[in-house]
C-alpha positions as CSV (number, residue, x, y, z in Angstrom):
1,M,-70.5,-69.0,3.2
2,K,-68.0,-70.7,1.0
3,I,-68.1,-70.4,-2.6
4,S,-66.0,-72.1,-5.2
5,Q,-62.7,-71.0,-6.7
6,E,-64.6,-70.7,-10.0
7,K,-67.5,-68.8,-8.7
8,Q,-65.4,-66.4,-7.0
9,K,-63.2,-66.0,-10.4
10,K,-66.3,-65.3,-12.2
11,L,-67.7,-62.8,-9.9
12,A,-64.3,-61.0,-9.7
13,Y,-64.2,-60.8,-13.4
14,V,-67.5,-59.0,-13.4
15,A,-67.0,-56.8,-10.5
16,R,-63.6,-55.9,-12.4
17,R,-65.2,-55.2,-15.8
18,Y,-68.0,-52.8,-14.1
19,Y,-65.8,-51.1,-11.2
20,L,-62.6,-50.6,-12.5
21,E,-63.0,-50.8,-16.6
22,N,-66.5,-49.0,-16.6
23,Q,-68.3,-51.2,-18.6
24,R,-72.1,-51.2,-18.6
25,Q,-74.1,-53.9,-17.2
26,S,-75.7,-54.6,-20.6
27,D,-72.3,-54.8,-22.5
28,I,-71.3,-57.5,-19.8
29,A,-74.3,-59.4,-19.9
30,R,-73.8,-59.7,-23.5
31,E,-70.2,-60.8,-23.3
32,L,-71.3,-63.5,-20.8
33,G,-74.3,-64.5,-22.8
34,V,-76.5,-63.9,-19.8
35,S,-79.2,-61.2,-18.8
36,R,-78.6,-57.7,-17.7
37,P,-80.4,-58.5,-14.3
38,M,-78.3,-61.3,-13.9
39,V,-75.1,-59.2,-14.0
40,S,-76.7,-57.0,-11.3
41,R,-77.3,-59.8,-9.1
42,M,-73.7,-60.9,-9.7
43,L,-72.4,-57.6,-8.6
44,A,-74.7,-57.6,-5.6
45,E,-73.6,-60.9,-4.5
46,A,-69.9,-59.8,-5.1
47,R,-70.3,-57.1,-2.6
48,E,-72.3,-59.5,0.0
49,L,-69.4,-62.0,-0.4
50,G,-66.6,-59.6,0.2
51,V,-65.3,-60.1,-3.5
52,V,-65.8,-56.4,-3.8
53,E,-65.4,-53.8,-1.0
54,I,-66.5,-50.2,-1.6
55,T,-64.8,-47.7,0.4
56,V,-66.0,-44.0,0.3
57,H,-63.2,-41.5,1.1
58,D,-65.1,-38.8,2.8
59,P,-62.9,-35.8,3.5
60,E,-64.9,-34.8,6.7
61,T,-64.2,-38.2,8.0
62,R,-60.7,-38.1,7.4
63,T,-60.4,-34.6,8.9
64,A,-62.5,-35.7,11.8
65,T,-59.9,-38.8,12.7
66,L,-56.9,-36.6,12.4
67,L,-58.5,-34.2,14.7
68,E,-59.2,-37.0,17.3
69,R,-55.4,-38.0,17.0
70,L,-54.4,-34.6,17.7
71,R,-56.7,-34.4,20.7
72,L,-55.2,-37.8,22.1
73,S,-51.4,-36.5,21.6
74,T,-51.4,-32.9,21.7
75,S,-53.1,-29.7,23.6
76,I,-55.4,-29.2,20.6
77,R,-59.2,-29.6,21.2
78,G,-60.5,-28.9,17.4
79,G,-59.6,-27.0,14.3
80,A,-60.1,-26.7,10.4
81,L,-57.9,-29.1,8.4
82,V,-58.1,-28.8,4.4
83,E,-57.0,-30.6,1.4
84,D,-54.7,-29.2,-0.8
85,G,-55.4,-27.0,-3.5
86,A,-54.5,-26.8,-7.1
87,D,-51.5,-24.5,-5.9
88,E,-49.8,-22.6,-2.8
89,D,-52.2,-19.7,-3.5
90,A,-55.6,-21.8,-3.8
91,T,-54.6,-23.9,-0.8
92,N,-54.1,-20.5,1.3
93,Q,-57.4,-19.4,0.5
94,L,-58.8,-22.7,1.6
95,L,-57.0,-22.0,4.9
96,S,-58.3,-18.9,5.3
97,Q,-61.8,-19.8,4.8
98,G,-61.0,-22.6,7.4
99,A,-59.8,-20.0,9.8
100,V,-63.1,-17.7,9.2
101,E,-65.5,-20.8,9.5
102,L,-63.6,-21.9,12.8
103,L,-64.1,-18.5,14.3
104,R,-67.8,-18.7,13.7
105,Q,-68.2,-22.3,15.3
106,L,-66.2,-21.3,18.3
107,D,-68.7,-18.3,18.5
108,T,-65.9,-15.8,19.1
109,R,-66.5,-12.5,20.3
110,R,-63.3,-11.0,21.4
111,L,-60.5,-11.6,18.7
112,G,-56.9,-11.2,18.9
113,V,-55.0,-11.1,15.4
114,G,-51.3,-11.9,14.8
115,W,-49.6,-11.4,11.6
116,G,-47.8,-13.2,8.8
117,Y,-48.3,-14.6,5.4
118,L,-51.5,-16.5,6.1
119,I,-53.2,-13.8,8.2
120,G,-52.5,-11.3,5.1
121,Q,-54.2,-13.8,3.0
122,L,-57.2,-14.3,5.3
123,V,-57.6,-10.5,5.0
124,T,-57.9,-10.6,1.3
125,W,-60.0,-13.8,1.3
126,L,-62.4,-11.6,3.8
127,E,-62.4,-8.7,1.6
128,K,-63.8,-10.9,-1.2
129,N,-66.1,-12.9,1.0
130,P,-67.4,-10.3,3.8
131,Q,-69.1,-11.8,6.8
132,P,-71.2,-9.0,8.5
133,D,-73.2,-11.5,10.8
134,S,-70.1,-12.6,12.2
135,P,-70.3,-13.1,16.1
136,V,-67.1,-11.2,16.3
137,T,-67.7,-8.1,18.2
138,D,-64.1,-6.5,18.9
139,I,-60.9,-7.1,17.2
140,C,-57.0,-5.8,18.4
141,P,-53.7,-6.7,17.1
142,L,-51.5,-9.0,19.2
143,V,-48.1,-7.4,17.9
144,G,-47.3,-4.0,17.0
145,N,-46.3,-2.5,13.4
146,A,-43.3,-3.8,11.3
147,N,-41.2,-1.3,9.6
148,I,-41.4,-3.0,6.3
149,P,-44.2,-2.3,3.4
150,A,-45.4,-5.8,3.4
151,R,-49.2,-5.6,4.1
152,N,-48.9,-9.2,5.9
153,Y,-47.1,-7.4,8.8
154,Q,-48.9,-4.0,9.2
155,S,-51.2,-5.4,12.0
156,N,-53.2,-2.1,12.6
157,E,-54.3,-2.1,8.7
158,N,-55.0,-5.8,8.9
159,V,-57.2,-5.3,12.2
160,R,-59.1,-2.5,10.5
161,L,-59.9,-4.5,7.5
162,M,-60.8,-7.9,9.0
163,A,-63.1,-5.6,11.5
164,Q,-64.8,-4.0,8.6
165,Q,-65.5,-7.2,6.9
166,L,-66.6,-9.0,10.3
167,G,-68.7,-6.2,11.2
168,A,-66.5,-5.7,14.5
169,A,-64.9,-2.9,16.5
170,P,-61.3,-2.6,15.9
171,H,-58.7,-1.6,18.6
172,F,-55.3,-0.5,17.4
173,L,-51.7,-0.8,19.0
174,Y,-49.9,2.6,17.8
175,L,-46.4,1.3,18.7
176,P,-43.6,-0.6,16.7
177,A,-43.4,-4.0,16.6
178,L,-39.5,-3.6,16.8
179,P,-38.4,-0.5,18.6
180,E,-34.7,0.6,18.8
181,G,-33.9,-1.5,22.1
182,V,-34.7,-3.0,25.5
183,E,-34.7,0.8,26.9
184,E,-37.2,2.1,24.2
185,K,-39.5,-0.9,24.7
186,Q,-39.5,-0.3,28.6
187,L,-40.3,3.3,27.8
188,L,-43.2,2.5,25.4
189,C,-44.3,-0.2,27.4
190,S,-45.2,2.3,30.5
191,T,-47.4,4.6,28.1
192,E,-51.1,4.4,28.2
193,V,-51.4,3.3,24.8
194,Y,-49.8,-0.1,26.0
195,R,-51.9,0.0,28.9
196,Q,-55.1,0.1,26.9
197,I,-53.9,-2.6,24.5
198,L,-52.9,-5.0,27.5
199,Q,-56.5,-4.6,28.9
200,Q,-57.7,-5.7,25.4
201,W,-55.2,-8.9,25.5
202,E,-56.6,-9.8,28.8
203,Q,-60.4,-9.7,27.6
204,L,-59.9,-11.8,24.7
205,D,-61.5,-15.1,24.3
206,T,-59.8,-16.3,21.0
207,A,-56.3,-15.5,19.5
208,L,-55.4,-16.2,15.9
209,V,-51.6,-16.9,15.7
210,N,-49.5,-17.5,12.7
211,I,-47.2,-20.8,13.0
212,G,-44.5,-20.0,10.6
213,N,-40.9,-21.5,9.7
214,Y,-37.5,-20.5,11.1
215,P,-35.1,-19.2,9.6
216,S,-37.7,-16.9,7.4
217,S,-37.9,-13.6,5.7
218,P,-38.2,-11.0,7.0
219,D,-36.0,-11.9,10.1
220,F,-37.6,-9.5,12.9
221,A,-33.9,-8.4,14.1
222,S,-33.4,-12.0,15.6
223,L,-29.7,-11.7,15.8
224,V,-29.7,-8.5,17.9
225,R,-32.7,-9.8,20.1
226,Y,-31.4,-13.2,20.5
227,G,-27.7,-13.3,19.6
228,S,-26.8,-17.1,19.2
229,L,-29.9,-18.5,21.3
230,L,-31.8,-19.3,18.4
231,Q,-28.9,-21.4,16.9
232,Q,-27.8,-22.9,20.5
233,Y,-31.5,-24.0,21.1
234,R,-32.0,-25.0,17.4
235,A,-35.0,-22.7,16.8
236,C,-37.2,-24.1,13.8
237,G,-40.4,-22.0,14.1
238,R,-42.1,-18.6,15.0
239,M,-45.5,-17.6,16.3
240,L,-46.0,-14.1,16.4
241,V,-42.3,-12.7,17.0
242,Y,-41.3,-15.7,19.4
243,Y,-39.3,-18.3,18.3
244,F,-39.3,-22.1,19.5
245,N,-37.6,-25.2,18.9
246,E,-38.7,-28.7,17.7
247,E,-39.3,-29.7,21.4
248,G,-41.7,-27.1,21.9
249,T,-39.4,-24.8,24.0
250,V,-40.4,-21.1,23.6
251,I,-36.8,-19.6,23.4
252,Q,-36.3,-16.6,25.9
253,S,-33.8,-13.5,25.7
254,D,-33.4,-10.8,28.2
255,Q,-32.4,-8.5,25.1
256,D,-35.8,-9.3,23.4
257,F,-37.4,-5.8,22.8
258,A,-40.1,-7.0,20.5
259,I,-43.7,-5.4,21.4
260,Q,-46.3,-8.3,21.5
261,V,-48.8,-9.8,24.0
262,P,-46.8,-11.3,26.8
263,L,-46.5,-15.0,26.6
264,D,-48.1,-15.6,30.0
265,T,-51.1,-13.1,28.6
266,L,-51.3,-15.1,25.8
267,R,-51.6,-18.7,27.3
268,R,-54.4,-17.2,29.6
269,C,-56.5,-16.8,26.4
270,P,-59.3,-19.6,26.3
271,R,-58.9,-20.4,22.8
272,I,-55.4,-20.0,20.7
273,I,-55.9,-20.7,17.2
274,G,-52.6,-21.7,15.3
275,V,-53.0,-20.8,11.4
276,C,-50.2,-22.5,9.2
277,S,-49.7,-21.2,5.6
278,A,-49.4,-23.7,2.6
279,N,-45.2,-23.8,3.0
280,T,-45.7,-24.0,7.0
281,G,-42.9,-27.1,7.4
282,A,-43.4,-30.1,9.7
283,K,-40.5,-29.3,12.1
284,A,-42.4,-25.8,12.7
285,L,-45.6,-27.5,13.2
286,L,-44.3,-30.1,15.4
287,G,-42.8,-27.6,17.9
288,A,-45.9,-25.4,18.1
289,L,-47.9,-28.6,19.1
290,R,-45.2,-29.6,21.6
291,S,-45.1,-26.1,23.0
292,G,-48.7,-26.6,24.7
293,V,-49.5,-23.0,23.4
294,F,-52.3,-23.8,20.9
295,T,-56.2,-25.1,21.7
296,H,-56.9,-25.2,18.1
297,L,-55.3,-25.7,14.8
298,V,-55.9,-24.6,11.3
299,A,-53.8,-26.4,8.7
300,R,-53.2,-28.9,5.7
301,S,-54.7,-32.2,6.2
302,E,-51.6,-33.8,4.5
303,L,-48.9,-31.9,6.6
304,V,-51.0,-33.1,9.8
305,R,-51.3,-36.8,8.5
306,S,-47.5,-37.0,7.7
307,L,-46.5,-35.5,11.1
308,L,-48.7,-37.8,13.1
309,D,-47.8,-40.7,11.1
310,S,-44.1,-40.3,11.7
311,Q,-44.5,-40.0,15.4
């Protein structure tokens, strides 16, 4: 339907006064010397003729669109993407909540848990928001305990606390994440303790794995374990105590003595959730996605959007 330029200008003026300048319809009517119902009809006509277009930015719709784009281009089948909070702490709490809600959506029963800053934040969120009716029945660590005081890397303690808040049974790994060397690792991995945790890993239906930046602190003896390989292959990210580059190659070393779930065992897990913290960078996320390891993702919507738009 064609309208005159003069009428279009009038409709645009009324729409601008109402929608952009927040004027009341009665005030606009007084200004133009018409009735308030006439202004209401003009606003309706402006919408019908396309002079005004109203767009509702629904976060859920945007999230669904981003996840669909991920499904089309990566191994990701679903996930939880969150908007940024007021600061990094607030964002990490939203990411933690998203991860817990995703576990429920996936009807997770047997859960393996990694470590790292976001895992520590998730435990803190659960302590404030216990989920005793969670479907999770069993939880075990995916990596041994670190010899540092930071709670984020105390695997058994994090598993104990998560199990307590989720109403699940904890299973522990009484071995260090980083023994003295390859020989000690071989010795420890021949014990009954290791055989028991390996059995737990084989039975997992879901793994919760951190996606972090590299270089990072703590360093986890990367120089001793990898020599110059991380520099040679341009490592940019870390999951558990594995390192990968932007092309998605997980870098392997004969001298790697870390005690963690074997990569081939992890890949057999039906659902592997990659969890990013508020400061996980685009390169680390890109490498993680290209690795093909992950089936689900918890991350900032803005990080995913900017990454997809740049490809």
